[in-house]
SEVEX-36797 format. One record per residue: x, y, z of N, C-alpha, C in turn. Coordinates in Angstrom, 3 decimals, always signed. Example, Ala and Ser with C-alpha at 12.3 -4.5 7.8 and 13.67 -1.06 7.14 Angstrom:
<pts>
+13.190; -5.690; +7.800; +12.300; -4.500; +7.800; +13.200; -3.300; +7.800
+12.850; -2.250; +7.080; +13.670; -1.060; +7.140; +12.900; +0.030; +7.870
</pts>
This chain:
<pts>
+2.751; -21.490; +8.059; +1.724; -22.203; +8.806; +1.507; -23.569; +8.168
+1.636; -24.618; +8.968; +1.431; -25.972; +8.475; -0.064; -26.272; +8.422
-0.519; -26.788; +7.278; -1.939; -27.059; +7.085; -2.115; -28.503; +6.624
-2.756; -29.332; +7.448; -3.121; -30.672; +7.021; -4.186; -30.584; +5.928
-4.318; -31.613; +5.097; -5.369; -31.586; +4.067; -6.764; -31.388; +4.647
-7.025; -31.964; +5.811; -8.367; -31.844; +6.399; -8.611; -30.502; +7.073
-7.555; -29.724; +7.281; -7.700; -28.394; +7.887; -7.809; -27.291; +6.840
-7.551; -27.616; +5.587; -7.461; -26.587; +4.556; -8.834; -26.044; +4.185
-8.862; -24.784; +3.759; -10.089; -24.209; +3.211; -10.456; -24.954; +1.931
-11.741; -25.158; +1.712; -12.163; -25.889; +0.522; -11.945; -25.056; -0.743
-11.970; -23.736; -0.589; -11.708; -22.837; -1.713; -11.472; -21.439; -1.160
-11.155; -20.512; -2.030; -10.881; -19.148; -1.595; -12.087; -18.443; -1.020
-13.274; -18.854; -1.428; -14.472; -18.195; -0.922; -14.704; -18.515; +0.556
-14.294; -19.713; +0.999; -14.524; -20.070; +2.395; -13.794; -19.127; +3.338
-12.522; -18.872; +3.083; -11.803; -17.987; +3.994; -12.281; -16.542; +3.869
-12.695; -16.145; +2.676; -13.238; -14.784; +2.527; -14.531; -14.632; +3.330
-15.400; -15.635; +3.252; -16.652; -15.587; +4.021; -16.361; -15.568; +5.515
-15.387; -16.371; +5.947; -15.038; -16.384; +7.373; -14.467; -15.037; +7.810
-13.585; -14.466; +6.991; -12.957; -13.183; +7.356; -14.007; -12.090; +7.517
-15.095; -12.182; +6.773; -16.160; -11.185; +6.878; -16.918; -11.285; +8.193
-16.725; -12.384; +8.947; -17.448; -12.564; +10.211; -16.618; -12.187; +11.433
-15.349; -11.870; +11.236; -14.480; -11.534; +12.363; -13.925; -10.128; +12.169
-13.449; -9.558; +13.252; -12.838; -8.236; +13.145; -11.483; -8.366; +12.475
-11.218; -7.519; +11.505; -9.955; -7.597; +10.780; -8.854; -6.920; +11.593
-8.478; -7.624; +12.645; -7.374; -7.207; +13.510; -6.390; -8.364; +13.522
-5.161; -8.091; +13.120; -4.197; -9.169; +13.013; -2.813; -8.743; +13.446
-1.840; -9.548; +13.075; -0.438; -9.283; +13.396; +0.353; -9.247; +12.095
+1.040; -8.146; +11.876; +1.898; -7.984; +10.713; +3.314; -8.399; +11.101
+3.877; -9.354; +10.375; +5.234; -9.836; +10.637; +6.177; -9.290; +9.573
+7.224; -8.626; +10.036; +8.210; -8.006; +9.147; +9.593; -8.528; +9.533
+10.346; -8.995; +8.554; +11.697; -9.468; +8.839; +12.559; -8.340; +9.394
+13.362; -8.667; +10.390; +14.346; -7.704; +10.887; +15.465; -7.584; +9.861
+15.861; -6.367; +9.539; +16.938; -6.174; +8.564; +18.263; -6.725; +9.088
+18.358; -6.919; +10.403; +19.478; -7.646; +11.005; +19.003; -9.072; +11.234
+19.446; -9.997; +10.404; +18.926; -11.367; +10.456; +19.253; -12.085; +11.753
+20.140; -11.541; +12.558; +20.461; -12.164; +13.846; +19.448; -11.797; +14.923
+18.538; -10.856; +14.612; +17.542; -10.406; +15.576; +16.156; -10.897; +15.180
+15.282; -10.912; +16.153; +13.929; -11.411; +15.935; +13.158; -10.523; +14.962
+12.205; -11.108; +14.215; +11.348; -10.281; +13.359; +10.480; -9.351; +14.191
+9.920; -8.350; +13.541; +9.041; -7.398; +14.211; +7.598; -7.837; +13.998
+6.802; -7.828; +15.063; +5.393; -8.198; +15.013; +4.559; -7.012; +15.456
+3.621; -6.597; +14.602; +2.824; -5.408; +14.875; +1.340; -5.767; +14.910
+0.684; -5.665; +16.072; -0.763; -5.862; +16.127; -1.478; -4.642; +15.566
-2.468; -4.874; +14.674; -3.105; -3.725; +14.032; -4.415; -4.113; +13.349
-5.259; -3.094; +13.137; -6.413; -3.232; +12.262; -5.960; -3.038; +10.813
-6.646; -3.698; +9.904; -6.361; -3.507; +8.486; -7.671; -3.599; +7.711
-7.651; -3.065; +6.528; -8.828; -3.062; +5.657; -8.530; -3.871; +4.407
-9.464; -4.740; +4.051; -9.341; -5.520; +2.822; -10.024; -4.752; +1.699
-9.284; -4.474; +0.648; -9.828; -3.756; -0.502; -9.370; -4.479; -1.762
-10.244; -5.336; -2.279; -9.854; -6.140; -3.428; -8.721; -7.073; -3.061
-7.633; -6.993; -3.812; -6.456; -7.821; -3.551; -5.391; -7.074; -2.756
-5.815; -6.021; -2.066; -4.899; -5.244; -1.229; -5.383; -5.222; +0.211
-4.431; -5.084; +1.127; -4.712; -4.816; +2.527; -4.171; -3.426; +2.828
-4.986; -2.600; +3.480; -4.605; -1.217; +3.764; -4.433; -1.030; +5.267
-3.420; -0.253; +5.641; -3.187; +0.023; +7.060; -2.357; +1.289; +7.182
-2.255; +1.784; +8.401; -1.378; +2.924; +8.643; -0.754; +2.773; +10.022
+0.407; +3.388; +10.179; +1.160; +3.309; +11.430; +1.784; +4.676; +11.716
+2.114; +4.889; +12.977; +2.738; +6.156; +13.366; +4.131; +6.281; +12.757
+4.471; +7.473; +12.355; +5.786; +7.702; +11.742; +6.938; +7.322; +12.677
+6.847; +7.525; +14.013; +7.968; +7.136; +14.879; +8.118; +5.628; +15.064
+7.215; +4.831; +14.519; +7.298; +3.380; +14.695; +8.650; +2.866; +14.173
+9.359; +2.067; +14.947; +10.688; +1.603; +14.512; +10.654; +0.594; +13.376
+9.480; +0.203; +12.908; +9.397; -0.814; +11.859; +9.840; -0.310; +10.498
+9.824; +1.009; +10.268; +9.952; +1.525; +8.902; +11.204; +1.085; +8.155
+12.398; +1.185; +8.715; +13.565; +0.747; +7.928; +13.519; -0.734; +7.581
+12.927; -1.528; +8.449; +12.810; -2.964; +8.190; +11.767; -3.227; +7.107
+10.660; -2.484; +7.165; +9.619; -2.639; +6.155; +10.111; -2.174; +4.786
+10.864; -1.092; +4.774; +11.418; -0.585; +3.513; +12.365; -1.592; +2.873
+13.026; -2.411; +3.698; +13.980; -3.394; +3.181; +13.319; -4.718; +2.825
+12.042; -4.882; +3.122; +11.358; -6.163; +2.937; +10.669; -6.243; +1.578
+10.919; -7.334; +0.887; +10.195; -7.580; -0.355; +8.868; -8.278; -0.092
+8.793; -9.003; +1.036; +7.556; -9.683; +1.421; +7.339; -9.534; +2.920
+6.068; -9.475; +3.300; +5.670; -9.491; +4.703; +4.512; -10.481; +4.827
+4.171; -10.814; +6.054; +3.049; -11.720; +6.300; +2.124; -11.080; +7.334
+0.830; -11.143; +7.074; -0.169; -10.631; +8.013; -1.107; -11.780; +8.363
-1.280; -12.035; +9.659; -2.068; -13.176; +10.123; -3.251; -12.715; +10.961
-4.398; -13.354; +10.732; -5.606; -13.158; +11.539; -6.004; -14.513; +12.090
-6.209; -14.604; +13.403; -6.615; -15.855; +14.037; -7.780; -15.577; +14.973
-8.803; -16.432; +14.902; -9.984; -16.240; +15.754; -10.699; -17.575; +15.923
-11.842; -17.531; +16.609; -12.685; -18.716; +16.820; -11.867; -19.871; +17.385
-11.030; -19.561; +18.391; -10.140; -20.561; +18.964; -10.643; -21.044; +20.322
-10.231; -22.249; +20.661; -10.614; -22.842; +21.947; -9.641; -23.965; +22.283
-9.359; -24.128; +23.557; -8.595; -25.283; +24.031; -9.549; -26.456; +24.179
-9.156; -27.605; +23.652; -9.969; -28.815; +23.722; -9.281; -29.787; +24.670
-9.851; -30.033; +25.854; -9.187; -30.896; +26.833; -9.083; -32.338; +26.362
-8.133; -33.049; +26.939; -7.829; -34.413; +26.503; -9.040; -35.340; +26.602
-9.801; -35.226; +27.676; -10.895; -36.178; +27.893; -12.057; -35.978; +26.936
-12.144; -34.823; +26.284; -13.163; -34.644; +25.248; -12.834; -35.443; +23.999
-11.549; -35.709; +23.784; -11.110; -36.309; +22.523; -10.836; -37.801; +22.629
-11.086; -38.382; +23.789; -10.906; -39.823; +23.923; -11.995; -40.556; +23.133
-11.644; -41.695; +22.548; -12.637; -42.509; +21.866; -13.678; -42.996; +22.866
-14.905; -43.174; +22.409; -15.997; -43.557; +23.306; -15.743; -44.904; +23.979
-15.002; -45.784; +23.325; -14.742; -47.103; +23.896; -13.390; -47.182; +24.589
-12.803; -46.009; +24.910; -11.494; -45.968; +25.560; -11.571; -45.123; +26.825
-10.662; -45.338; +27.780; -10.630; -44.487; +28.977; -10.421; -43.030; +28.585
-11.046; -42.099; +29.313; -10.881; -40.682; +28.967; -9.442; -40.224; +29.107
-8.666; -40.932; +29.939; -7.258; -40.563; +30.108; -6.430; -40.844; +28.858
-6.990; -41.607; +27.910; -6.273; -41.887; +26.666; -6.387; -40.741; +25.660
-7.258; -39.791; +25.931; -7.426; -38.683; +25.003; -6.217; -37.765; +24.979
-6.068; -37.057; +23.891; -4.962; -36.116; +23.707; -5.542; -34.733; +23.431
-5.123; -33.704; +24.168; -5.706; -32.370; +23.966; -5.254; -31.746; +22.659
-5.959; -30.712; +22.253; -5.571; -29.965; +21.058; -6.127; -28.558; +21.150
-5.833; -27.769; +20.156; -6.407; -26.426; +20.023; -7.237; -26.378; +18.753
-8.387; -25.719; +18.830; -9.180; -25.411; +17.649; -8.953; -23.941; +17.312
-8.890; -23.631; +16.029; -8.789; -22.232; +15.621; -8.983; -22.129; +14.123
-9.301; -20.917; +13.695; -9.289; -20.565; +12.282; -8.241; -19.473; +12.093
-7.475; -19.582; +11.031; -6.431; -18.589; +10.788; -6.260; -18.368; +9.297
-6.141; -17.112; +8.919; -5.833; -16.744; +7.539; -4.555; -15.920; +7.563
-3.599; -16.307; +6.727; -2.335; -15.589; +6.654; -2.100; -15.124; +5.220
-1.785; -13.850; +5.097; -1.553; -13.233; +3.797; -0.063; -12.987; +3.608
+0.479; -13.450; +2.497; +1.832; -13.072; +2.088; +1.686; -11.906; +1.115
+2.402; -10.822; +1.384; +2.145; -9.575; +0.659; +3.441; -8.874; +0.259
+3.321; -8.071; -0.778; +4.366; -7.141; -1.177; +3.971; -5.752; -0.681
+4.806; -5.121; +0.172; +4.414; -3.840; +0.755; +4.809; -2.639; -0.091
+3.941; -1.644; -0.073; +4.257; -0.332; -0.648; +3.939; +0.718; +0.404
+4.924; +1.514; +0.762; +4.739; +2.568; +1.766; +4.223; +3.823; +1.069
+3.205; +4.427; +1.664; +2.552; +5.604; +1.075; +2.874; +6.824; +1.932
+3.548; +7.788; +1.330; +3.934; +8.992; +2.068; +3.266; +10.260; +1.556
+2.749; +10.250; +0.316; +2.158; +11.487; -0.184; +0.816; +11.741; +0.499
+0.487; +12.997; +0.797; -0.712; +13.306; +1.573; -1.996; +12.728; +0.986
-2.208; +12.840; -0.315; -3.447; +12.327; -0.890; -3.516; +10.804; -0.802
-2.362; +10.170; -0.967; -2.335; +8.717; -0.828; -2.722; +8.286; +0.573
-2.258; +9.031; +1.580; -2.630; +8.718; +2.960; -4.106; +9.023; +3.207
-4.605; +10.092; +2.619; -6.034; +10.399; +2.719; -6.866; +9.253; +2.158
-6.446; +8.705; +1.034; -7.188; +7.618; +0.403; -7.231; +6.385; +1.305
-6.102; +6.059; +1.928; -6.060; +4.888; +2.813; -6.902; +5.130; +4.057
-6.756; +6.297; +4.680; -7.540; +6.590; +5.888; -9.029; +6.623; +5.580
-9.408; +7.174; +4.448; -10.822; +7.229; +4.075; -11.384; +5.830; +3.898
-10.605; +4.954; +3.261; -11.053; +3.573; +3.075; -11.186; +2.857; +4.409
-10.270; +3.126; +5.334; -10.340; +2.467; +6.638; -11.513; +2.985; +7.468
-11.768; +4.276; +7.414; -12.924; +4.806; +8.133; -14.225; +4.259; +7.555
-14.305; +4.159; +6.246; -15.509; +3.601; +5.629; -15.703; +2.146; +6.031
-14.596; +1.442; +6.235; -14.648; +0.032; +6.622; -15.058; -0.132; +8.083
-14.368; +0.565; +8.982; -14.564; +0.347; +10.411; -15.632; +1.241; +11.034
-15.972; +2.336; +10.360; -16.968; +3.262; +10.902; -17.941; +3.655; +9.794
-18.670; +2.670; +9.253; -19.544; +2.953; +8.106; -20.681; +3.901; +8.445
-20.965; +4.043; +9.742; -22.028; +4.970; +10.142; -21.589; +6.423; +10.023
-20.329; +6.650; +9.693; -19.845; +8.025; +9.558; -19.588; +8.652; +10.912
-20.125; +9.884; +11.108; -19.983; +10.612; +12.382; -18.519; +10.940; +12.674
-17.755; +11.211; +11.606; -16.363; +11.639; +11.753; -16.123; +12.816; +10.825
-15.087; +13.568; +11.100; -14.748; +14.703; +10.269; -14.236; +14.277; +8.904
-14.204; +15.213; +7.986; -13.691; +14.932; +6.649; -12.191; +14.653; +6.719
-11.755; +13.674; +5.923; -10.325; +13.374; +5.836; -9.785; +14.098; +4.608
-9.053; +15.168; +4.863; -8.534; +15.984; +3.761; -7.235; +16.634; +4.198
-6.317; +16.734; +3.273; -5.042; +17.369; +3.559; -5.259; +18.847; +3.864
-4.733; +19.299; +4.991; -4.810; +20.704; +5.351; -6.096; +21.120; +6.023
-7.019; +20.187; +6.253; -8.298; +20.517; +6.880; -8.432; +19.753; +8.194
-8.997; +20.437; +9.201; -9.228; +19.794; +10.491; -10.313; +18.723; +10.346
-10.283; +17.663; +11.156; -9.316; +17.431; +12.228; -8.119; +16.583; +11.819
-8.158; +15.987; +10.624; -7.133; +15.010; +10.275; -5.950; +15.601; +9.522
-6.163; +16.728; +8.850; -5.133; +17.256; +7.978; -3.791; +17.451; +8.651
-3.794; +18.050; +9.831; -2.521; +18.318; +10.509; -1.872; +17.047; +11.042
-2.647; +15.938; +11.126; -2.115; +14.686; +11.662; -1.468; +13.812; +10.585
-1.705; +14.134; +9.307; -1.200; +13.276; +8.241; +0.318; +13.150; +8.274
+0.985; +14.216; +8.662; +2.454; +14.170; +8.695; +2.965; +13.189; +9.741
+2.133; +12.858; +10.711; +2.562; +11.980; +11.800; +2.366; +10.502; +11.525
+1.853; +10.151; +10.335; +1.643; +8.740; +9.997; +2.234; +8.422; +8.634
+2.383; +7.141; +8.378; +2.673; +6.636; +7.041; +1.666; +5.528; +6.773
+1.186; +5.446; +5.566; +0.234; +4.401; +5.203; +0.962; +3.285; +4.467
+0.342; +2.134; +4.441; +0.929; +0.976; +3.774; -0.148; +0.275; +2.958
+0.194; -0.047; +1.736; -0.650; -0.898; +0.892; +0.072; -2.232; +0.720
-0.603; -3.301; +1.067; -0.033; -4.638; +0.946; -0.721; -5.365; -0.211
+0.018; -5.643; -1.257; -0.521; -6.405; -2.397; -0.422; -7.888; -2.060
-1.553; -8.556; -1.984; -1.588; -9.964; -1.581; -1.107; -10.837; -2.737
-0.088; -11.649; -2.464; +0.449; -12.556; -3.479; +0.118; -14.016; -3.189
-0.209; -14.330; -1.930; -0.511; -15.714; -1.560; -1.313; -15.701; -0.266
-2.209; -16.676; -0.116; -3.024; -16.792; +1.090; -2.961; -18.226; +1.601
-2.663; -18.381; +2.895; -2.774; -19.669; +3.591; -3.969; -19.573; +4.528
-4.859; -20.545; +4.450; -6.042; -20.555; +5.320; -6.149; -21.910; +5.999
-6.451; -21.890; +7.289; -6.530; -23.129; +8.073; -7.736; -23.085; +8.992
-8.522; -24.169; +8.984; -9.668; -24.322; +9.875; -9.450; -25.626; +10.640
-8.909; -25.519; +11.845; -8.486; -26.689; +12.626; -9.590; -27.067; +13.618
-10.455; -27.969; +13.188; -11.612; -28.355; +14.008; -11.851; -29.870; +13.969
-10.768; -30.647; +13.963; -10.870; -32.117; +14.033; -11.644; -32.708; +12.864
-11.507; -32.135; +11.686; -12.259; -32.642; +10.536; -11.811; -34.029; +10.104
-10.681; -34.506; +10.637; -10.231; -35.863; +10.331; -10.923; -36.898; +11.210
-11.671; -36.436; +12.219; -12.347; -37.333; +13.164; -13.741; -37.702; +12.648
-14.326; -38.796; +13.192; -15.687; -39.171; +12.796; -16.696; -38.071; +13.127
-17.788; -38.048; +12.395; -18.801; -37.008; +12.573; -19.346; -36.994; +13.995
-19.571; -38.174; +14.590; -20.110; -38.228; +15.953; -19.159; -37.570; +16.944
-17.884; -37.762; +16.750; -16.891; -37.125; +17.620; -16.990; -35.604; +17.519
-17.094; -35.103; +16.316; -17.135; -33.662; +16.110; -18.411; -33.063; +16.717
-19.516; -33.749; +16.556; -20.759; -33.248; +17.156; -20.647; -33.230; +18.681
-20.040; -34.267; +19.231; -19.903; -34.348; +20.692; -19.031; -33.213; +21.224
-17.922; -32.938; +20.546; -17.048; -31.861; +21.006; -17.730; -30.509; +20.862
-18.458; -30.301; +19.772; -19.196; -29.039; +19.604; -20.194; -28.853; +20.742
-20.874; -29.930; +21.148; -21.810; -29.841; +22.278; -21.069; -29.507; +23.570
-19.903; -30.107; +23.763; -19.104; -29.811; +24.965; -18.688; -28.338; +24.980
-18.328; -27.812; +23.826; -17.960; -26.396; +23.753; -19.131; -25.506; +24.146
-20.312; -25.826; +23.635; -21.493; -25.034; +23.988; -21.781; -25.116; +25.488
-21.603; -26.283; +26.063; -21.864; -26.454; +27.496; -20.861; -25.672; +28.331
-19.596; -25.726; +27.938; -18.576; -24.989; +28.694; -18.804; -23.488; +28.567
-19.035; -23.018; +27.353; -19.432; -21.634; +27.122; -18.451; -20.585; +27.576
-17.164; -20.853; +27.477; -16.142; -19.903; +27.908; -15.486; -19.255; +26.699
-15.075; -17.990; +26.843; -14.317; -17.334; +25.778; -14.999; -17.415; +24.424
-14.304; -17.994; +23.466; -14.817; -18.119; +22.099; -15.366; -19.515; +21.827
-15.757; -20.237; +22.885; -16.247; -21.605; +22.713; -17.410; -21.691; +21.727
-18.367; -20.774; +21.838; -19.535; -20.857; +20.963; -19.139; -20.626; +19.509
-18.178; -19.739; +19.282; -17.701; -19.498; +17.922; -16.972; -20.730; +17.384
-16.163; -21.373; +18.238; -15.463; -22.579; +17.813; -16.453; -23.692; +17.486
-17.480; -23.844; +18.317; -18.507; -24.856; +18.060; -19.234; -24.572; +16.745
-19.508; -23.307; +16.503; -20.177; -22.924; +15.253; -19.322; -23.291; +14.050
-18.012; -23.039; +14.150; -17.132; -23.378; +13.040; -17.037; -24.886; +12.842
-16.999; -25.636; +13.956; -16.914; -27.087; +13.827; -18.166; -27.648; +13.147
-19.319; -27.154; +13.522; -20.561; -27.630; +12.897; -20.639; -27.180; +11.431
-20.155; -25.972; +11.157; -20.164; -25.491; +9.766; -19.289; -26.377; +8.896
-18.100; -26.708; +9.401; -17.194; -27.565; +8.632; -17.756; -28.977; +8.485
-18.428; -29.453; +9.508; -19.051; -30.770; +9.417; -20.114; -30.782; +8.318
-20.918; -29.718; +8.265; -21.918; -29.628; +7.217; -21.298; -29.478; +5.840
-20.138; -28.833; +5.783; -19.477; -28.587; +4.512; -18.752; -29.823; +3.996
-18.073; -30.520; +4.900; -17.209; -31.620; +4.506; -17.824; -32.985; +4.733
-18.754; -33.090; +5.699; -19.319; -34.381; +6.038; -18.285; -35.261; +6.717
-18.490; -36.572; +6.691; -17.593; -37.522; +7.317; -16.453; -37.841; +6.360
-15.217; -37.653; +6.848; -14.031; -37.928; +6.030; -13.200; -39.018; +6.713
-13.783; -40.217; +6.873; -13.122; -41.275; +7.616; -11.807; -41.687; +6.970
-11.640; -41.439; +5.658; -10.389; -41.817; +4.994; -9.195; -41.069; +5.543
-9.451; -39.972; +6.283; -8.356; -39.205; +6.853; -7.885; -39.765; +8.200
-8.658; -40.660; +8.786; -8.286; -41.155; +10.110; -7.110; -42.110; +10.025
</pts>
């Protein structure tokens, strides 16, 4: 992922704080063991636990031989996105037709070393962590090997622990533009109010408050 200096996270805490506000549903990219074929992309929920990402997949999933052969994988989460029409981005003293459209979004990508977990207790540990993450209110059966309702299902899945080795974070909200421009676009997003517009506007205003005016980037 290409990241301009003005799109970069100011520090590791910024992307962690942002990730806590969105659902941890992303796309896992795994190299195809046949380099002449496209990589495999898997949409999935994952759990962040320290410097690890936890997930599980069905045993019949065709990804396994490719994942077993991979020393690194990448998992990407993207949210708070919006299309910004050309006329919103035109300079105030220029015709609106001179504007150029863009996309706003926030994205965090993790480069990871995968470890496949096949032993029953290891899978119990991953599933328990994921249930605690996504269903903290409980109201589910105990996750235990040999006990209903999950015990008999453990054989049908494999768990994965991804050790994070590198993180790329990008917040693309026109931070290279003057502050007045950014405020105007955020207002336009609120007025349009479609899809994730309000979330994109919130991120643009947050970044404006964080970074202020960075005219040297223009």
